[in-house]
N, C-alpha and C positions, 0 to 999 in steps of 0.2 A: 350753403354757407361753407366756404373752404377753410377759412381762418379758425383755428381751434379757439384761440383766446377770445374772439368775437362771439363765438357759439356759446362759450362759457359764460360771457357777460350778458349776452342776450337771455339766456336761460334764467339767470340770476335775476335780471330785471324783471322779467316776466313772473317769475315766482314771487318776488317781492310785492309788485303791483297787485297781483292777485290776492295775496295775503292780506295786504292793507285794506283794499277794497272789500273783501269778503268780512273784514272786521270792523266796517264802518268808517274807513277813511278813504274815499274815493281817489284813485290813483290812476294816472295814465303814463305810458311810456312818451318819451318826446322823441321827435325826428332829429337826426344830427343836424348841427346849425353851424358847421365849419368852425372858423376861428373864435367866434362869439358863442361857444358851447353854452348850452340853458341846462345843463344837467341831464341825467338819465331818465328821471321821473318827476311828475308833478303831481303832489297830493294836495288835497283840500281838506282842512281841518273842519270840525264841526261849526266853528264860528265864521268860515267863509275864507279864512286865511289860507293863502297857497304857500305850499313849501316845496322848495327844490331838493331833489335827492340825488345823489351821486352813489352808485352801487359799485362795490368792489367785491370780486369773487375769485375763486380758483386758488392755485398755489400760491400767489402772491399774498393771500390772507393768511396763509397758515402760521406765519410768525414774522409780521412786518415790523421793519426797524422803527425807530423813533424817527428817523428822518423821512422815512417813507409815510408814515402816519402824518407828519406834519405837512409833507407835499399833498397828500390826499385832502386835508382839511383846507389847505390853501386853494386847491383846485375847487372844492366845493363851494367856498366863499365867493370865488370869481365867478363860478357859474351862477350862483344866487344873485350876484349883482347884475349880471347879464339879463337874467331873467325877471328881475325885479321882484324877487322873492326872498322870504327869509330861508334858512337852509337846515338841512341835516344831512349826515353822512351815515349811510347804511353799509357795514362791512358784513358780507355774507361769509362767515368763517369756512375755511376749507374742510371738507369732510366731517363737518359736525352737523347736529340737529339744526332745524332751521330756528327754532326757539332760542338758539344760542347766538343768532345773528346779533351783532352790536350796532346801536344807533348812537352816534356821536353828535352832540348838539353844541354849538358854541354858547358860552355861558349867558351872551346878550340874546340869545335865540329869539325872545318875545319883544325885543325892542326894534325900533325902526333903523337905528344906525348900524352899519356894518363895521366901522372902524374900531380901533382900540380894543381888540381881543385880549382878555385876560386868562383865558383857559377854555377847557372843553369838559363836558360832562358825558359819560357814558351810561347807557341803559340797554338791557336787551330789549329785542323787538317785541316780545309780547308785554313787557312792562311799559313800553312806549306806547303801544296801542291802548293799554287800559288808562294810562295818564291823559292820553289825547282824547279818548272817547268818554271818560269820566265813568267807565263800567269797571 
């Protein structure tokens, strides 16, 4: 793989998928789907609910602007609609421990409609896993 950004993204997606799967949340990488992207990963919660995950990694995550975060959240919602899943956004923070990766969830996360967002909630990936698995 000659594109450094693609290499960083693939490595981050693989790391997130392995971590979530090893901690009781089966997760798989998705193939690219062209203009109707379905997100980077698909995770299954203990109740069978599928979650679309968009992973962001590398230098872009060192200190993202408010507008960049808004764009990533919009992208994640679009991809969750394309895949028919609810969504979560995982940002793997640049040059920090994996446990410091942030998981951003729309406040309507566990409802069926995607419209009318009023805000987002952030938690660290290890807290997210404990919350989702009940452990």
